[in-house]
VEXDREN-2710 file (C-alpha; in Angstrom, 1 decimal):
% VEXDREN-2710
k/r/px/py/pz
1/MET/219.6/-106.6/113.3
2/LEU/218.0/-103.4/111.5
3/VAL/214.9/-105.3/109.5
4/PHE/213.8/-103.1/106.3
5/GLN/211.4/-105.8/105.3
6/CYS/207.6/-105.1/104.2
7/VAL/205.1/-107.8/104.2
8/VAL/203.3/-107.6/100.9
9/GLN/199.8/-109.8/101.8
10/ARG/196.1/-110.0/100.5
11/LYS/193.6/-112.4/101.4
12/PRO/193.8/-115.1/100.0
13/ARG/197.1/-114.6/98.4
14/PRO/200.3/-115.8/99.9
15/ALA/202.7/-113.1/101.3
16/ARG/205.6/-111.9/99.7
17/THR/208.2/-109.8/100.8
18/THR/209.8/-107.2/99.7
19/GLN/213.2/-105.0/101.0
20/VAL/212.3/-101.6/103.0
21/ALA/210.1/-101.6/105.9
22/VAL/207.6/-103.4/108.0
23/PHE/204.1/-102.5/107.5
24/ASN/202.0/-104.5/110.2
25/HIS/200.4/-104.8/113.8
26/ILE/197.0/-102.9/113.1
27/GLU/194.9/-105.1/115.4
28/PRO/195.1/-108.7/115.9
29/ALA/192.2/-109.1/113.1
30/ALA/193.8/-107.5/110.7
31/LEU/197.3/-108.3/110.8
32/ALA/197.2/-110.3/107.4
33/MET/194.7/-107.5/105.7
34/VAL/196.4/-104.0/105.7
35/ARG/199.1/-104.4/103.5
36/THR/200.8/-102.2/100.9
37/THR/201.0/-103.0/97.1
38/LEU/204.2/-101.3/96.7
39/PRO/207.2/-101.6/98.1
40/LEU/207.6/-98.2/100.3
41/SER/210.9/-97.4/98.2
42/VAL/208.6/-97.5/94.9
43/LEU/205.9/-95.8/96.6
44/LEU/208.0/-92.8/97.9
45/PHE/210.1/-92.7/94.4
46/VAL/206.7/-92.3/92.8
47/LEU/205.4/-89.8/96.1
48/ALA/208.4/-87.6/95.3
49/LEU/207.5/-86.9/91.5
50/THR/204.0/-86.5/91.7
51/GLY/204.4/-84.1/94.5
52/GLY/202.2/-85.9/96.8
53/SER/201.4/-83.6/99.8
54/SER/204.0/-84.5/103.2
55/GLY/205.4/-82.9/106.2
56/GLY/203.4/-80.5/107.9
57/GLU/200.7/-83.1/107.4
58/ARG/202.4/-85.4/110.2
59/ARG/201.5/-82.5/112.5
60/GLY/197.9/-82.0/111.0
61/SER/194.6/-83.6/111.8
62/LEU/193.2/-87.0/112.9
63/MET/191.8/-88.7/109.6
64/ARG/190.3/-92.3/110.2
65/VAL/190.5/-94.2/106.9
66/GLU/188.4/-97.8/105.9
67/ILE/190.3/-100.1/104.3
68/GLU/188.4/-103.7/103.2
69/GLY/186.4/-103.0/106.6
70/GLN/189.3/-102.1/108.9
71/GLU/189.0/-98.9/110.7
72/ILE/192.5/-97.5/110.7
73/GLU/193.5/-94.0/112.8
74/GLY/196.0/-91.8/112.0
75/THR/197.8/-88.7/109.4
76/PRO/198.9/-89.2/106.2
77/LEU/202.6/-88.7/105.7
78/ALA/201.8/-88.3/101.8
79/TRP/199.3/-88.9/99.5
80/SER/198.9/-88.7/95.6
81/ASP/197.0/-91.1/93.3
82/SER/199.6/-93.3/93.2
83/GLY/200.0/-94.2/96.5
84/VAL/199.5/-93.3/100.2
85/ALA/202.0/-93.6/103.0
86/PHE/200.1/-93.1/106.3
87/LEU/200.9/-93.3/110.0
88/THR/198.8/-94.6/112.4
89/ARG/198.4/-93.4/116.0
90/GLU/200.2/-96.6/117.4
91/GLY/203.5/-95.4/114.8
92/THR/203.3/-97.8/112.4
93/ILE/203.9/-96.1/109.0
94/LEU/201.2/-98.5/106.1
95/GLY/201.5/-98.0/102.8
96/PHE/198.6/-98.3/100.4
97/GLU/197.0/-97.6/97.1
98/PRO/193.8/-94.5/97.3
99/LYS/191.7/-96.9/95.3
100/HIS/191.8/-99.6/98.3
101/VAL/190.2/-97.0/100.8
102/THR/186.5/-97.3/100.9
103/LYS/185.9/-94.6/103.4
104/GLN/187.7/-91.9/104.6
105/HIS/186.8/-89.0/107.2
106/LYS/189.4/-86.1/108.4
107/THR/188.6/-85.3/111.6
108/THR/188.9/-81.6/113.3
109/ALA/191.3/-83.2/115.9
110/ALA/195.3/-82.9/115.6
111/PHE/197.0/-85.7/114.9
112/GLU/198.9/-87.1/118.2
113/SER/200.3/-90.7/119.1
114/TYR/197.7/-93.0/121.0
115/SER/198.7/-91.9/125.3
116/THR/201.1/-94.6/127.2
117/THR/197.8/-95.9/128.8
118/ALA/195.4/-96.4/125.8
119/MET/199.0/-98.2/123.8
120/ARG/198.9/-100.7/126.8
121/SER/195.4/-101.1/126.5
122/ARG/195.7/-102.1/122.7
123/LEU/198.7/-104.2/123.5
124/THR/197.0/-106.6/126.0
125/ARG/194.4/-106.7/123.7
126/GLU/197.0/-107.8/120.6
127/PHE/198.7/-110.4/122.8
128/GLY/196.4/-111.8/125.6
129/GLU/196.7/-113.3/128.7
130/LYS/199.5/-115.1/129.2
131/PHE/201.6/-112.2/128.2
132/GLU/201.8/-108.6/130.1
133/VAL/202.9/-105.7/129.4
134/THR/205.1/-103.5/131.7
135/ALA/206.1/-99.5/131.2
136/ALA/209.0/-98.2/132.3
137/GLY/210.3/-94.6/131.2
138/LYS/209.3/-94.0/127.4
139/TYR/209.2/-98.1/127.0
140/LEU/206.4/-100.4/127.1
141/VAL/207.2/-104.2/126.6
142/VAL/205.5/-107.0/126.3
143/HIS/207.0/-109.7/128.3
144/PRO/206.1/-113.4/130.0
145/ARG/203.8/-113.2/132.6
146/GLY/205.9/-112.6/135.9
147/HIS/209.5/-110.9/133.9
148/GLY/208.2/-107.2/133.8
149/GLN/211.1/-105.8/135.8
150/GLN/213.5/-107.8/134.2
151/TRP/213.0/-106.7/130.9
152/ALA/211.2/-103.6/131.2
153/ARG/214.1/-101.9/133.4
154/ARG/216.7/-103.0/131.3
155/PHE/215.2/-101.4/128.3
156/ASP/214.6/-97.9/130.3
157/GLU/218.2/-98.0/131.6
158/LEU/219.6/-98.7/128.0
159/TYR/217.0/-95.7/126.6
160/ARG/218.6/-93.2/129.0
161/SER/222.2/-94.5/129.2
162/PHE/221.7/-93.7/124.8
163/ARG/220.7/-90.3/125.6
164/HIS/223.6/-90.0/128.3
165/TYR/226.2/-90.9/125.7
166/PHE/224.7/-88.2/122.6
167/SER/224.0/-85.4/124.9
168/VAL/227.0/-85.2/126.7
169/ARG/228.8/-85.2/122.7
170/GLY/226.5/-82.0/121.8
171/PHE/223.6/-83.8/120.1
172/ASP/220.4/-82.3/120.5
173/LEU/218.2/-85.1/120.6
174/GLU/214.3/-84.7/119.8
175/GLU/211.8/-86.8/122.4
176/PRO/210.0/-89.8/121.1
177/GLU/206.8/-89.4/119.4
178/PHE/205.4/-92.5/120.1
179/PRO/205.9/-94.8/123.1
180/LEU/208.4/-97.6/122.4
181/VAL/207.6/-100.7/122.2
182/ALA/209.6/-103.9/122.9
183/VAL/208.4/-107.8/122.2
184/VAL/209.7/-110.1/124.3
185/LEU/208.2/-113.5/122.9
186/ARG/208.8/-116.8/125.4
187/THR/210.3/-119.2/123.2
188/ARG/212.0/-119.9/119.8
189/GLY/208.8/-121.4/118.3
190/GLU/206.9/-118.4/119.3
191/TYR/209.8/-115.9/117.9
192/GLU/209.8/-117.8/114.5
193/GLN/206.1/-117.4/113.8
194/TYR/206.2/-113.6/114.7
195/ARG/209.0/-113.4/112.7
196/GLN/207.8/-114.8/109.6
197/LYS/204.7/-112.8/109.9
198/ASP/207.2/-109.9/110.0
199/GLY/209.1/-111.3/106.6
200/VAL/211.9/-111.0/108.4
201/PRO/214.9/-113.2/106.9
202/VAL/215.8/-116.7/108.9
203/GLY/218.8/-116.6/111.7
204/THR/217.6/-113.5/113.3
205/VAL/217.0/-113.6/117.1
206/GLY/216.1/-110.3/117.3
207/TYR/215.0/-107.1/115.2
208/TYR/213.9/-103.1/114.9
209/SER/211.3/-102.7/112.5
210/PRO/211.3/-99.1/111.5
211/GLY/207.9/-99.8/109.6
212/ASN/206.3/-100.6/113.2
213/ASN/209.0/-99.2/115.4
214/ARG/209.1/-102.3/117.3
215/VAL/211.9/-104.1/119.0
216/VAL/211.1/-108.1/119.1
217/LEU/213.0/-110.7/120.6
218/TYR/212.9/-113.8/122.6
219/ASP/214.4/-114.8/125.7
220/VAL/216.5/-117.2/124.9
221/THR/216.4/-119.1/129.1
222/GLU/213.3/-119.7/127.9
223/GLY/212.6/-119.1/131.1
224/THR/214.9/-120.8/132.9
225/GLY/216.7/-117.7/134.1
226/ASP/220.1/-119.5/133.2
227/LYS/223.6/-118.6/132.6
228/ALA/222.5/-118.2/128.6
229/TRP/221.2/-114.4/129.8
230/HIS/223.9/-112.3/128.5
231/LYS/222.7/-113.5/124.9
232/ASN/219.2/-111.8/126.4
233/ALA/221.5/-108.6/127.2
234/ALA/222.8/-107.9/123.6
235/THR/220.2/-108.6/121.4
236/ILE/218.3/-106.0/124.0
237/ILE/221.5/-103.5/123.6
238/HIS/221.9/-103.6/119.8
239/GLU/217.7/-103.7/118.9
240/ALA/216.8/-101.1/121.8
241/THR/220.2/-98.8/120.2
242/HIS/218.2/-99.2/116.6
243/GLN/215.1/-98.4/118.4
244/THR/216.4/-95.3/120.1
245/ALA/218.0/-93.5/117.4
246/PHE/215.0/-94.0/115.2
247/ASN/212.9/-92.2/117.5
248/VAL/215.4/-89.4/119.1
249/GLY/216.5/-87.8/115.5
250/ILE/219.8/-89.8/115.2
251/HIS/218.2/-91.6/112.1
252/ASN/214.9/-91.1/109.6
253/ARG/212.4/-93.8/109.5
254/LEU/211.3/-92.7/106.3
255/ARG/214.3/-92.2/104.4
256/PRO/217.0/-94.9/103.9
257/THR/219.3/-94.9/106.2
258/PRO/222.6/-96.2/105.4
259/ARG/223.3/-99.4/106.9
260/TRP/226.9/-99.2/107.8
261/VAL/225.5/-96.1/109.6
262/ALA/223.0/-97.7/112.0
263/GLU/225.0/-101.1/112.2
264/GLY/227.8/-99.3/113.0
265/LEU/226.2/-97.6/116.3
266/GLY/224.6/-100.7/116.9
267/THR/227.4/-102.4/117.1
268/MET/229.7/-99.8/119.0
269/PHE/226.5/-99.8/121.9
270/GLU/227.1/-103.7/122.8
271/ALA/230.1/-102.0/124.2
272/GLU/229.8/-102.1/128.3
273/GLY/232.4/-98.9/127.9
274/VAL/229.2/-97.3/125.5
275/TRP/225.8/-98.5/127.0
276/ASP/226.9/-97.8/129.9
277/SER/229.8/-94.9/129.9
278/ARG/229.0/-93.5/133.5
279/ASN/230.6/-96.4/134.9
280/HIS/232.8/-97.8/132.3
281/THR/235.0/-95.0/131.4
282/ARG/238.1/-96.2/129.4
283/GLN/238.7/-96.9/126.0
284/GLY/239.6/-100.3/126.4
285/GLU/235.3/-100.5/127.5
286/ARG/234.1/-98.9/124.6
287/ILE/235.7/-101.6/121.8
288/ASN/233.7/-104.3/120.6
289/LYS/236.4/-106.9/120.9
290/ALA/235.0/-109.7/118.9
291/LEU/234.7/-106.8/115.7
292/LEU/238.1/-105.3/116.2
293/ALA/239.6/-109.3/116.1
294/GLN/237.4/-109.9/113.0
295/PHE/238.4/-106.1/111.7
296/LYS/242.1/-107.1/112.0
297/LYS/241.3/-110.5/110.8
298/ASN/240.1/-109.6/107.8
299/LEU/243.1/-106.5/106.9
300/PRO/245.3/-109.1/104.5
301/ARG/242.1/-109.2/102.8
302/ARG/240.7/-105.6/103.2
303/LYS/240.5/-103.8/99.4
304/ASP/242.0/-100.6/98.8
305/ASP/238.3/-98.9/98.1
306/SER/236.5/-100.4/101.6
307/LEU/235.7/-97.5/103.2
308/ALA/234.3/-95.5/100.2
309/GLN/232.5/-98.6/99.1
310/LEU/230.9/-99.0/102.6
311/VAL/230.2/-95.3/102.7
312/ALA/228.3/-95.3/99.0
313/SER/226.1/-97.8/99.6
314/ASP/224.8/-101.3/101.4
315/ARG/226.3/-103.9/99.3
316/ALA/228.8/-104.8/101.4
317/PHE/226.4/-106.5/103.8
318/LYS/225.0/-109.0/100.8
319/ALA/228.1/-109.5/99.6
320/ASP/230.6/-110.3/103.0
321/GLN/228.4/-109.5/105.9
322/ALA/230.5/-110.4/108.6
323/ASN/233.1/-108.1/107.5
324/ALA/230.9/-105.2/106.8
325/TYR/229.9/-105.5/110.8
326/ALA/233.4/-105.5/111.6
327/GLU/233.8/-102.1/109.0
328/ALA/231.1/-100.5/110.4
329/TRP/231.7/-100.9/113.5
330/ALA/235.4/-99.9/113.4
331/LEU/234.7/-96.6/111.1
332/THR/232.3/-95.6/113.4
333/PHE/234.2/-96.2/116.5
334/PHE/237.1/-94.3/114.9
335/LEU/235.1/-91.5/114.4
336/VAL/233.4/-90.8/117.1
337/GLU/236.6/-91.5/119.1
338/THR/238.9/-89.1/117.2
339/ARG/236.3/-86.5/115.1
340/PRO/233.4/-86.6/117.4
341/ARG/232.1/-83.3/116.9
342/ASP/232.4/-84.1/112.8
343/TYR/230.2/-87.0/113.0
344/ALA/227.5/-85.1/114.3
345/LYS/227.4/-83.3/111.5
346/TYR/227.4/-86.0/109.2
347/LEU/224.5/-88.1/111.4
348/LYS/222.3/-84.6/111.1
349/LEU/223.4/-84.8/106.8
350/THR/222.5/-88.7/106.6
351/VAL/218.5/-87.3/108.4
352/GLY/217.7/-85.5/105.6
353/GLU/214.5/-85.0/104.4
354/GLU/211.5/-87.2/104.3
355/PHE/210.5/-89.4/101.2
356/GLN/213.8/-88.4/99.4
357/PRO/216.0/-91.5/98.0
358/TYR/219.6/-91.1/99.2
359/PRO/221.2/-92.5/96.5
360/ASP/225.0/-94.1/96.3
361/SER/226.4/-89.9/94.6
362/ARG/224.6/-88.0/97.6
363/ARG/226.3/-90.7/100.3
364/LEU/229.4/-90.5/99.5
365/ALA/229.0/-86.8/99.1
366/ASP/227.4/-85.8/102.7
367/PHE/230.7/-88.2/103.5
368/MET/232.9/-85.6/101.9
369/LYS/231.5/-82.6/102.7
370/VAL/232.5/-83.3/106.4
371/PHE/235.5/-85.9/106.0
372/GLY/237.2/-84.3/103.2
373/LYS/238.0/-86.0/99.9
374/ASN/241.1/-87.4/100.4
375/PHE/239.6/-91.0/101.0
376/LYS/243.1/-92.8/100.7
377/GLN/244.2/-90.6/103.6
378/LEU/241.8/-90.8/105.8
379/ASP/241.6/-95.0/105.1
380/ALA/245.2/-94.7/106.3
381/GLN/244.4/-92.6/109.4
382/PHE/241.6/-94.6/110.4
383/VAL/243.0/-98.8/109.8
384/ARG/246.1/-97.0/111.7
385/PHE/244.3/-96.0/114.4
386/ILE/242.3/-99.7/114.6
387/GLU/245.1/-101.2/114.6
388/GLY/246.6/-99.5/117.9
389/LEU/243.6/-100.9/119.7
390/LYS/244.1/-103.9/121.7
END
């Protein structure tokens, strides 16, 4: 699940949530302290209108700001009288109003993320002695003690598989700016507490948050190692796909990503022939069987404008989530299998510019720029292709 949630909290007020992004996890003592008072969508819109600085500032000087006694190191992505978007050295995006900054100091040092060693130390302090932090490739995985290789190896393998899959299809991928952090909690109870703190909706078993750039899940076997492990694997695959996509330039953490694009990729990688394409090369192994069945089941009730509606907005996911996921997977699979170069061009358009909104009209225009304006014809080709899959 890709989460665009923002926890808004100030002591002693109770937390409230707004759709968009998560801003949290600076230090354990500050979990309830530094929170945006503005939803990110509003903040970025205001910054765009008022000409807040952005872009090159990300690679500018390191700044230290103090809010309610908590010092944060990072760099402003955008700053205006109305709001600040601040990138920390951990990779968290914070939003706040300038009036809450009690001290600020711009250093002569260039902004850069914490090193893997420094991040590992910070995570160890944050999660305490009941957890370990294992490094594997680009990943730092927080996990229950004694299970490091089991978890870290899988995240690293999926990252490498993702890069391989897109590289052989002509994608020019970036290197992650920050160490990729995954948090594996021991029990459902621990996960529920963490989820609530992050403001994530009930019903998820794992999620990726673009705001704090973390994957969070729990061990569904609760340490027993029983046959339920496949559920762990499915969650890891889906959420690690989101995380990798947002860190190698496929998606943009600072611009709304069409949900069908993000979830289409996440569900496509669930198939063994995608996440392990080196060893599983047949098309049938690249099919998400469950979502293919869901798509075909819904065909008699599918509306003529389903394709256009899916492309233009995220409303389908609110109206009928099960069929929206199936439609997103099916469209993504169709485009990747039949028009991979065009799909690559389209993904580059959805990345867009930082701090810019992505209204329905722009989403439609970008899609039509690559795939044409004849939705009726494209939809017929799309449905015919999916119907032929087994």
